[in-house]
C-alpha positions in Angstrom: 3.1 -7.5 81.0 5.5 -4.9 82.4 4.4 -1.6 80.7 5.2 2.0 81.6 2.4 4.5 82.1 4.5 7.5 81.0 2.5 9.7 78.7 -0.8 8.1 79.6 -3.7 9.5 81.6 -5.9 7.8 84.2 -9.6 7.2 83.3 -10.6 9.4 86.2 -8.5 12.3 84.7 -9.9 11.8 81.2 -13.5 12.0 82.6 -12.7 15.4 84.0 -12.0 16.5 80.5 -15.1 15.0 79.0 -17.7 12.3 79.4 -17.1 8.6 79.0 -18.1 7.5 75.5 -19.5 4.2 74.3 -16.3 3.5 72.4 -14.2 4.1 75.5 -16.3 1.6 77.5 -16.1 -1.0 74.8 -12.3 -0.6 74.5 -11.8 -0.9 78.2 -14.0 -4.0 78.5 -12.3 -5.7 75.5 -8.8 -4.9 76.9 -9.9 -6.1 80.3 -10.9 -9.4 78.9 -7.6 -9.7 77.0 -5.6 -8.9 80.1 -7.5 -11.5 82.2 -6.7 -14.1 79.5 -3.0 -13.1 79.6 -2.9 -13.2 83.4 -3.6 -16.9 83.3 -0.3 -17.4 81.4 1.5 -15.9 84.4 -0.6 -17.7 87.0 -2.1 -14.4 88.2 -5.6 -14.1 89.5 -8.0 -11.5 88.0 -8.9 -10.7 91.6 -5.6 -8.8 91.7 -6.7 -6.3 89.1 -7.4 -2.8 90.3 -10.4 -1.5 88.4 -10.4 1.9 90.1 -10.7 4.7 87.5 -7.5 6.2 89.0 -5.5 3.0 88.2 -6.7 2.4 84.6 -4.5 4.3 82.2 -5.3 5.2 78.6 -3.3 6.7 75.7 -0.6 6.0 73.3 -0.1 3.0 71.0 -0.2 0.4 73.8 -3.9 1.1 74.5 -5.3 0.6 78.0 -3.1 -0.4 80.9 -4.5 -2.0 84.1 -2.7 -2.1 87.4 -2.5 -5.2 89.6 -2.1 -5.3 93.4 -1.5 -8.8 94.9 -3.1 -7.8 98.2 -6.3 -6.5 96.6 -9.2 -7.2 99.0 -11.9 -6.8 96.4 -12.7 -9.6 94.0 -13.0 -9.0 90.3 -16.8 -9.0 90.6 -17.0 -6.3 93.1 -14.3 -4.2 91.3 -16.1 -4.5 88.0 -19.4 -3.6 89.6 -17.8 -0.4 90.9 -16.3 0.3 87.5 -19.7 -0.2 85.9 -21.3 2.3 88.4 -18.5 4.8 87.4 -19.4 4.4 83.8 -23.1 5.0 84.5 -22.2 8.2 86.4 -19.8 9.5 83.8 -21.4 8.5 80.5 -22.8 11.2 78.2 -26.3 10.0 77.4 
């Protein structure tokens, strides 16, 4: 699970360049579900995921990278809700 973010851009940075697309949202959600499944193998809680657009990195062959923070005070539900609100604000309808 140790992956470098060199050469990748944060989701927040990418939305400054253009709107969030349907394909981007689907890719993020699919990768998020895969990461949550993999976290179980390492006995990590999904509540440790940072779903802030500044800490989701996209680009390169490795796809989407999520950061974890063991002392995260938000649960996965609250974090995902905030991410969904970001998608609503930044999506090109």
